[in-house]
Residue frames relative to the residue before (quaternion, step in Angstrom):
aa qw qx qy qz dx dy dz
X 1.0000 0.0000 0.0000 0.0000 0.00 0.00 0.00
X 0.6456 0.5300 -0.3227 0.4452 3.60 0.87 -0.92
X 0.6672 0.5035 -0.3034 0.4575 3.53 0.87 -0.91
X 0.6226 0.5380 -0.3304 0.4623 3.60 1.06 -0.68
X 0.6418 0.5225 -0.3281 0.4554 3.60 1.01 -0.75
X 0.5848 0.6115 -0.3745 0.3793 3.59 1.05 -0.71
X 0.6745 0.5173 -0.3161 0.4213 3.64 0.90 -0.77
X 0.6745 0.4704 -0.2919 0.4884 3.60 1.28 -0.18
X 0.4519 -0.7152 0.4215 0.3263 3.58 1.32 0.03
X 0.1946 0.7898 -0.5471 0.1976 3.59 1.06 0.72
X 0.4009 -0.7582 0.4661 0.2172 3.57 -0.75 1.02
X 0.8206 0.0084 0.0076 0.5714 3.56 0.99 -0.74
X 0.1804 -0.7405 0.6360 0.1209 3.53 -1.30 0.47
X 0.0979 -0.8040 0.5861 0.0223 3.58 -0.68 1.09
X 0.0105 -0.8189 0.5712 -0.0543 3.55 -0.49 1.23
X 0.3141 -0.7110 0.5924 0.2117 3.56 -1.20 0.59
X 0.3201 -0.7580 0.5477 0.1518 3.49 -0.75 1.17
X 0.4482 -0.7123 0.4673 0.2711 3.61 -0.91 0.84
X 0.1924 0.8353 -0.4867 0.1683 3.56 0.65 1.19
X 0.7019 0.4522 -0.2760 0.4761 3.58 1.15 -0.45
X 0.2700 -0.7642 0.5720 0.1264 3.55 -0.62 1.22
X 0.7342 -0.1166 0.0894 0.6628 3.56 0.99 -0.98
X 0.7433 -0.3793 0.2940 0.4661 3.55 -1.28 0.12
X 0.8606 0.1045 -0.0975 0.4888 3.54 -0.60 1.14
X 0.6755 0.4458 -0.2847 0.5136 3.58 1.32 -0.07
X 0.1692 -0.8218 0.5427 0.0391 3.51 -0.32 1.33
X 0.2021 -0.7111 0.6581 0.1432 3.50 -1.26 0.59
X 0.3393 -0.7529 0.5234 0.2100 3.58 -0.66 1.03
X 0.1379 0.7472 -0.6325 0.1502 3.51 -0.85 1.13
X 0.0014 -0.8784 0.4778 0.0101 3.61 0.80 0.96
X 0.7325 0.4299 -0.2522 0.4637 3.60 1.11 -0.45
X 0.4081 0.7852 -0.4232 0.1946 3.57 1.26 -0.16
X 0.7915 0.2791 -0.1465 0.5237 3.55 1.04 -0.76
X 0.3619 0.7644 -0.4705 0.2518 3.56 1.25 0.03
X 0.6760 0.4879 -0.3360 0.4383 3.66 0.73 -0.86
X 0.6409 0.5038 -0.3286 0.4769 3.61 1.05 -0.75
X 0.6694 0.5112 -0.3004 0.4475 3.58 0.89 -0.87
X 0.6721 0.4782 -0.3044 0.4763 3.59 1.00 -0.74
X 0.6652 0.4946 -0.3157 0.4617 3.60 1.08 -0.61
X 0.6522 0.5154 -0.3054 0.4644 3.61 1.14 -0.58
X 0.3509 -0.7816 0.4817 0.1841 3.61 -0.74 1.01
X 0.6434 0.5068 -0.3288 0.4702 3.62 1.16 -0.36
X 0.7199 -0.3853 0.3339 0.4709 3.51 -1.31 -0.43
X 0.1955 -0.7925 0.5726 0.0765 3.60 -0.82 1.05
X 0.0892 -0.8110 0.5778 -0.0236 3.55 -0.56 1.23
X 0.0935 -0.7954 0.5967 0.0514 3.59 -0.89 0.90
X 0.0899 -0.7475 0.6557 0.0568 3.53 -1.31 0.43
X 0.3971 0.7435 -0.4894 0.2236 3.53 -1.24 0.20
X 0.7676 -0.3847 0.2039 0.4702 3.58 0.65 1.00
X 0.3035 0.7643 -0.5129 0.2463 3.59 1.10 0.58
X 0.2072 -0.7043 0.6590 0.1635 3.51 -1.25 0.56
X 0.7497 -0.3857 0.2564 0.4726 3.60 -1.29 0.00
X 0.6873 0.4996 -0.2894 0.4408 3.58 0.82 -0.93
X 0.6661 0.5039 -0.2973 0.4626 3.54 0.92 -0.96
X 0.6504 0.5354 -0.2965 0.4498 3.57 0.96 -0.90
X 0.6776 0.4834 -0.2930 0.4705 3.53 0.87 -0.99
X 0.6480 0.5273 -0.3167 0.4491 3.56 0.95 -0.82
X 0.6508 0.5193 -0.3187 0.4530 3.62 0.96 -0.87
X 0.6804 0.4570 -0.2905 0.4938 3.60 0.99 -0.73
X 0.6541 0.5186 -0.3179 0.4496 3.62 0.93 -0.89
X 0.7130 0.4309 -0.2465 0.4952 3.59 1.06 -0.75
X 0.4367 -0.7413 0.4108 0.3018 3.56 1.36 0.24
X 0.3233 0.7366 -0.5220 0.2835 3.54 1.06 0.81
X 0.7861 0.0832 0.0119 0.6124 3.56 1.13 -0.77
X 0.4878 -0.6347 0.5058 0.3216 3.56 -1.31 0.32
X 0.8036 0.0033 0.0446 0.5935 3.61 0.92 -0.89
X 0.2545 -0.7435 0.6003 0.1485 3.53 -1.28 0.45
X 0.2209 -0.7638 0.5897 0.1415 3.60 -0.89 0.91
X 0.2533 -0.8124 0.5163 0.0966 3.58 -1.00 0.83
X 0.2734 -0.8481 0.4445 0.0919 3.62 1.20 0.42
X 0.8492 0.1218 -0.0571 0.5107 3.54 -0.52 -1.22
X 0.6117 0.5584 -0.3545 0.4340 3.60 1.01 -0.72
X 0.6607 0.5079 -0.2947 0.4676 3.55 1.07 -0.80
X 0.6012 0.5435 -0.3511 0.4689 3.60 1.07 -0.71
X 0.7223 0.4407 -0.2426 0.4746 3.58 0.87 -0.96
X 0.7618 0.2366 -0.1184 0.5914 3.63 1.21 -0.40
X 0.1559 -0.8390 0.5145 0.0846 3.59 0.27 1.24
X 0.6996 0.3789 -0.2496 0.5520 3.57 1.34 -0.25
X 0.1211 0.8649 -0.4820 0.0706 3.56 1.15 0.65
X 0.6328 0.5207 -0.3586 0.4470 3.68 0.87 -0.73
X 0.6525 0.5057 -0.3090 0.4723 3.58 0.99 -0.85
X 0.6522 0.5142 -0.3104 0.4625 3.57 0.93 -0.91
X 0.6420 0.5064 -0.3228 0.4766 3.59 0.98 -0.83
X 0.6621 0.5216 -0.3116 0.4387 3.60 0.91 -0.88
X 0.7336 0.4026 -0.2098 0.5057 3.55 1.07 -0.79
X 0.3027 -0.7537 0.4936 0.3110 3.54 1.34 -0.32
X 0.2534 0.8042 -0.4780 0.2462 3.47 1.11 0.95
X 0.6298 -0.5264 0.3973 0.4104 3.63 -1.19 0.39
X 0.3291 -0.7533 0.5431 0.1712 3.51 -1.17 0.68
X 0.4729 -0.5960 0.5524 0.3407 3.60 -1.22 0.52
X 0.3552 -0.6905 0.5822 0.2411 3.58 -1.10 0.67
X 0.3885 -0.7273 0.5164 0.2311 3.55 -0.95 0.88
X 0.3309 -0.7050 0.5902 0.2124 3.51 -1.24 0.52
X 0.3608 -0.7794 0.4719 0.1993 3.57 -0.21 1.25
X 0.6303 0.5683 -0.3306 0.4129 3.58 1.08 -0.65
X 0.7419 0.3799 -0.2326 0.5013 3.60 1.15 -0.46
X 0.5347 0.6068 -0.4260 0.4055 3.59 1.23 0.02
X 0.8437 0.1354 -0.1272 0.5037 3.56 -1.03 0.84
X 0.4104 0.6599 -0.5172 0.3587 3.57 0.93 0.88
X 0.5954 -0.5711 0.4248 0.3728 3.56 -1.30 0.11
X 0.4806 0.6568 -0.4534 0.3634 3.62 1.20 -0.18
X 0.3969 -0.7497 0.4763 0.2315 3.62 -0.68 1.05
X 0.7509 0.3849 -0.2179 0.4904 3.63 1.12 -0.36
X 0.7256 0.4406 -0.2538 0.4637 3.54 0.64 -1.14
X 0.8062 0.2883 -0.2246 0.4652 3.56 -0.82 1.00
X 0.7725 0.2888 -0.1786 0.5366 3.59 1.17 -0.36
X 0.8246 0.2171 -0.1005 0.5126 3.59 0.86 -0.84
X 0.6231 0.5757 -0.3493 0.3978 3.58 1.17 0.01
X 0.4964 0.6239 -0.4571 0.3942 3.64 1.18 0.25
X 0.4681 -0.7116 0.4690 0.2337 3.56 -1.02 0.92
X 0.4126 -0.6478 0.5822 0.2667 3.52 -1.21 0.63
X 0.6026 -0.5348 0.4430 0.3932 3.51 -1.29 0.42
X 0.4455 -0.7034 0.4775 0.2806 3.60 -0.80 0.89
X 0.2239 -0.7627 0.5911 0.1370 3.55 -1.03 0.72
X 0.1889 -0.7548 0.6159 0.1232 3.55 -1.15 0.65
X 0.1493 -0.8115 0.5622 0.0553 3.52 -0.84 0.96
């Protein structure tokens, strides 16, 4: 499939790795998408329950180009800053993600407090 996408000049391919067995229970399968990522000529992005350490390791080991953080980013609108500081993360509430409520689940998560 990845090789087929190459002939169309697709810039990126975003795949979800089958890492989540149940909510909060990961199954390690670090090589599952490597053949597809190596075959694809554009930017290869993976998702699937990654945390900071898992994501860094996947990129450092050249398994993927980028890692998407989905629900973790919704719960932590300042996720890059938190990762940079190795700060604690807000836990997301799966029941409120992707609902029709315009506030609950998207805009009610707290930013990391700053001290001046």
